[in-house]
Every structure is written in C-alpha cells, then in structure tokens.
N, C-alpha and C positions, 0 to 999 in steps of 0.2 A: 738543531731546535732546542728553545728553551721549555718548561716543564708545560706552561701554558698553551704554548704553540703544540706541542705534543698532544695534550688532553682535546684541544677542540680540531685538530685535525683528524684524529681517529674516529671522534664521534660525528663528523661531517661526514664518513665515509671513506677517507682516503686514508693510504700506509704513510704514517710518520717517518721518522728516522730509525725508532725504534719502538718496541711493544712497551706502551706507558704501564704505570704501576700506581696503585691506589692503596694508601694505608688505613686500617680500621684500627684504631687503638684507644679504646676508652676506659680501660682494666689499668688501673695505676701500676701492679706489679710489674707487666712488661716493659711498659713506660719508664720506670726506675730502672730497668735494666740497660737503658739505653742513658738516661741522663741523669744518674746517680739515685741513690736512695737517701731520704731524710732520715735526721736523727729519731724523730718519733713517728710512730703510724698513727692513725685514727685510732686504734684501739690503744694504743699506750696512753695518749691522751686523754680517753675516757675513764680507764683506770688507774691513771694516777693518782695522788694525794689531791692537786688541785681541783682535777677532772671531779673526782668524787664530792667534793667541796661544794662545785657549782652545781652537779647533777643534784644534790640533796638541798641545795639552798634556792635555786631557782627552777628545776624541774629540766626534764628534757629539752624543752624549748627553746631555752637559751644555748645551752652548750650545743645542742643538734643544731640550730641555726648557724652556729661558727663551724663546724665540721661541713655541712651541707653546702654552705656558699662557697668553702675553701674547694670542697669536691667536685662542684659543679663547674668552676674555672679553670681548676687542674685537669679534669678530664678533657675540656675543650680546648684548652691551649697546650697542654704539655704534650698531647697525642701529637699535634703538629710539631712542635719542636722536635720530638722525638724522630717524626717522620722525615724530616729536614735532614738530621743526622744520618738517617739511615740512608737516605738518598732516592726516597719514594719521589715520584712525580705530583701526586696528589694525596690529601689526606682529609678524611671525612670528621669535620669538628661539630659536635651535638651539643647545643648550648640548653642545658634541662631547667628551665627557670621555673617550673611548676611544681618543685618541691620544695616547701616553705614552712610546713606546720607539721607540728609533733602531737598528737593527740595525748600520748604516754611516751615513757621511755623505751619501747618497744617498737614504736609505729612511725612513719613517717608518712604524710598524707599527700597525694598527688591532686595537686589542687583542681584537676579537672573530676574527680569523684572518687578516689580509690584508695585505700589502706594498703600499706606497704611494708612487711617486718622490717626492721633494722637489722642488716646482718655485716657480719664481717669477713671476707674472705681469708684463706689459710696464712696470708702473707699480714695480715692486721689491718686492710684497707676494708674501711665504710663502704657498703652498698645497701643497695635494697632488693627485695622479693615480693612478688605481687602475692596479697593476701586475699581482698573481698572486693567487690565492687559496692559502693555506696549511693549510687542513684538508680533505684530499682521503679520507679514511677516517674508519671509526667509532674507528680506532684515533690517528689523530692527534687527533680530539676528544677523547677521553680522555684524551690526555697534552698537551693543550695548558695551559699553565702562567698564561696571560694573562688570560684572561676578566675583564671588570670585576666589583669588588666590589660588588653592589647595595647594599649598607648604607652603605657608604663612598659610593657615586656619589649617593644618596639624600642623603646630608647635605651633600653639595657643592651639590647641585641645589636644596636648602632655602638654603640660605645666601646661594647667587646670586640666587635668584629673589624671595627676602626683601628683597633691598637693591633689584632691579631694580623689584618694585612700589611699593616704598615711595618712590622715586624717580621714577617715571614714572606709575605706576598712577593718578592722577588725571586724566593726560591723554590716555590711550591704552589701548586695549583689547590687552593681553599675549596673544600666543597661543604657549603654551611647548611647548617639545619637548626632551627628551634624547636624541640622537642612538643609534640604534639599531632601525631599522624592522625588523619580522618576516621579512619576506621578503628585503627588499633586501640587509639585513645577513647573511644566509646566502647570499645570491646571491656576494657578494664575498667572502665568506668560502671557499665552495666551490665555486664555478662551478657554470654551469647546468646541464651534461652530469652532474657528480657527483649535484646534486639531482633531477635525473630519473633516474638509475639507482639510488639509494638508497630513492626514493620506491616504487620496483618491490621493489628486491632488500632493504631491510632500512628498512620502513616506520617502525618504532619508533625508529630512530636521528634520523630526521628530527622525529618528533613531540619526542623529547626535547630535540634543539635548538632546535624553536620554543618549547618551554614554558620554555627556560631563559629566551629573550630575553622572553616573556609575563611572567614572574616579575619580570624586572629593569624592564620597563617600567611595568607597575604600581607596584611599589616607588618608580620615581622621577617617575610620574605623581602620585602621593599627595603626594609630598614637595613639587612644584611646586604642588600645590594647597592644601596646609598653608600654603604661603609665600602664598597669594593670588592664584594663576592661576586664572582663568575657564574659559579656553579651551586647551584641549590640542589641538595641530593635530601628528598624527605624521607623519612624513616616511618613505614607503617607496614607493619606485619598482616597479610590477608588470608595465609595459608596455614594448615597443617603441613607435616612432611609427607603426607599422601594425597594433599591436594585442597582446594579453597575452602575456606571456613563456613562461607555461605556460598547460595546458589550464584554462580559469576552475573546473571540477569539482572539479580536484585542488587549486586554489587554495583551494575553499571547504572541502574536506575536509581539508588539513591546517594551513591557517592560519587560517579562519575562526572555529573555537570561541574560539581565543584572541583574536582581534578582538572578537569579541561579547562576551567577558568585561572587554576593556579599556574597551569602550565603557559595558558595565554599569555599571563601577565609576565612570567619570567621570561618569555620570549619577545615581548614587546621591549623589555631592557636590552636585550641583544645577550641574556643569559641562557645556560643551559639547564633542562630540567632531568633529573634523576630520581629514580625510586629504589629505595631499599625494603627488598620484602622478601622476610625468610621462608621456607619451605618451598612445596611445590606448585609454582604457579604455571605451569603448564597450560592449564584452560584459561590463564588470565592474561597471558603476554599480549594476545591480540587487541584486549582492552587498556594497557600501557599504551600502546601503541596510538590507539583511537583518542585516548585521554592527550596525548602529544607529549609524551616523556620521550626523550633521546636517549636514555638508556637506562638499563634496571642492574640492579646487583640483589640478591649475592651467587643465585644458581647453585642453590644448597648441593654439595654433594652426595650427604646422607638423605637427602630426600629422594624422591621418585623421578625429579627433573632429570631430562636428558641434555645436557649443555650441548653435545655434538648434533642433536636434532635439531634444538633451537638454532643453533649457528645456520643450518640449512635454512631452516624456516623464516626466520626473521631476522636473521643476520644481517640484509641490507635495509633493516627498518629500524633496528634496537640495538643500540652498543651493549655488548655483554660485559658486565664487572664482576670479576670472581675467578674462579670459584676453587680457590687452593684451601683443602681441607685444614681445619683447623682441631678435629677431634682426634686426629693422630699425626697427621704430616707436620704440623708446625707445633709440634709438642716434643718435649723431651724424648719421649717413647721411639720416634722414627729416627731411621738413618739418614745421614747427609746425602747420600744417593738416593734414597726415596724421595727427597725432596725435590732434587735435582729432576730426577725422570718425570715426575709429576709437573714440574714447571714445563719443561720442553714438550711435555704432550698437549699440554692446554696450547703454548705458543704454534706448533705444528699443525694443531687442528683447528683453532680458533682465530689465528690472528691474521693469516691471510686476509687481505682487503681491506683492513683496518676495521674498527667498530670493535676493538676487545681492548680491555683495560685488565691487566693480571690484578688479583687483589685476594687478601685472605678473605673466606668467608665471612668471617665474625669476629669478635674479640672475647676474650675471658682471661682470667687471671694467670692460667696455665700455659699460655702462649711461651714459646721458647724463640727469645729475639736473635739467638744463633740461627736458627733454621729460618728466619725472616733474612737475614742475612744471605745466607746462601740461597736462597729465592731471588734476592736481588742480585747476587753475582751471576745467576746462571740467564737471568732475562738480558742483563747486559752482555752476557757472552753469547747465547741464543737466540737473542730476540731482534737481532739487526734486519732491517726491511732492506732487499726483499727475502722472505722468509725460505731459509733452505737447511731443512731437517729431514 
C-alpha cells in the first residue's frame, strides 16, 4: 500500500498492511533537524544592523510582515517536507493566514480578534503567545475591521496547497488546514467569560460569529480540496486537561450544526474529516462522531483521557490519532528503549482492527527528531498487520 491507501484503509475501519503514522511538525527547530538549518534565524534578522534599520525606519509592520509571511509558509510546507524525509504516511499542514497586522513591535494580531506577544523560541525562531481578546461585546464585533477575507484566503489556500500536493502528494497524505477553529478562535478573540455571558444574554451574537467562522472554513476547505487535498484536519481545542471548557450540551447547540455542515461538505467531495483537539475530550467524543468526524487527534496522554477505554468505546466509529507523548518521550530526556516500549504499547492495544494512526500528540520547539526516527522504525518493525505483540 502507498501512504494514501494506508490512511484511507485504516479510517474506513479495515486493517492496512501496517500501522499508519502522521507527523505534526510546525515548530521550525525540529524541522531544521531534518532538512538543515538556515544561515540566519528570525532573531538574527531582527537584531541585525539592517533589521534594526528597517525596524526604526518603517516600524514592526514592515519587517514583521516579512517574517510572518515566511514563517507561515515555512511551517506549513517545511513540516511536510521533513515528514516525507522521515518516512511518515501523513503530515498535518496548517496555513495560518490570519496573522498579518502588527500594532506595535511586541504584538502580532490574529485578524479574528486577539493580540499576541511576539516571542522567539530558544533557537531564535519567531512565534507568538496569546495575550488578550479584543472582541468583548457585540459592538466590538460589528466594528472590527480586520476579519479575514474568505475569498482572498481561499485563493491563497488553493495556490499554496496546489503546489504542496504537486511537490509531495505522491509520497505522503497531506492533512490540510487553514487556521480558524470554530470554537478556539472565538475563545481567543472573546475570552471564555464573554462567550458564556453572551450565550445566555445574546445568543444570536454568538451564533452569528460561529456562522462567520463556518463560512470561512467551508470556503477555504473547498479550496484545499480543489487543490487536491483529500483529508482535512481542523484544529480546534475545546477542552482543558481535566475536561471540556464549556458544557457539552452548549457546545453541541452553538457549534455542532456548523461542524456538521463542515463534515458533510468534506464527505460530499469524497474526503475525510479529522478534528485535532487537545485536552481531555472524553465527554465530547460522542459529539465528534455525531457531527460526522472520521477521526480525532490528539488523545493527550498528560490529560485525563484514557485512550485504551476510548478504543473500546469509540474505536469502531472514530479513528484514533495520537497519542505518543511529547512532554518527555519525544524529547532528548527520554531513552530510546522508552520510545520503543511506548510505541509498542499503543500498537498492541489500539491498532488491532484498524482505525488507528500513530502520531505525536503535538509539536513544540524541543521535539527530538532522533526520537521520532526511533518511533518510525519501531512502527515499521512491530506495526505489521496482523498485529502480533
């Protein structure tokens, strides 16, 4: 089987030839461990004589846009390139088009309505950290001038993924995504307290915001599929490590109909719909299935979710993607034998019957690629069907 066949076979509920693997790499340092390091980091560029000149003359907007555009395309493309070289069957590519404004030299704005700190990881690569919401009322929402243009975003997504599929689509199954989860985006733009308040006081306002995100998502998803992407993996964190951020009934009431439409649109095109959602989603998996998702990632091992119970309860209806630990196992601190044992444990208990894709739980700058190589080698050695461990 090739990678695409392996992914579609396991998600259909059948056993492929071996356990499929998915890469989630959107931090540049682990990517550079695979494809090679650039001569200059983002921090080098900012702190250089020319960088400081441009910063003083034009402000952060000019140089920030240069870095942001480069980083957005790099993280969405180079992660796939690295995944191909490592031998993964699939790779999640997230195109973050909504980060295009710089109110000051310390701030990058999410055009959906939040301010974020510009930071550099310990290796000099630019990233961001959420600071505060900017849409705190229906009036703020009506007056917000920066919402992404969905038609323009769809054209950008089509162009980007057409090239990505052309370059790598024969060697790996691309899981496409344009940043903008229906719940998480509202959480960062409004804050959880305001969402809770307006769900009760002005529910039509919340519904209108969700519909805007739904329309944007469907438009960009269709563009990705027009470009040749077969699998959509929407990123949308809905839970803490201890459980859902809001009552599941309210999540279903306000966000469920839109996610159902997204899944239906993907399925009508013959594609697969996957949801990435961190935290403990034990109380939400039934909703994910109800909405029409074919699979879910990440089954975060440091949360309260029990992946082995979920295999028993939902394994026939929802493909499990994950849940190799990134807090310890895939870092320099772990031992090679620990990576092998954790990989074997997941294969033994989750892989039988299909509907399992082994993957790291998440991405961060301190991922040790040598440990991911050990994981891949362990899958190739122990993950042949029928599973016999």
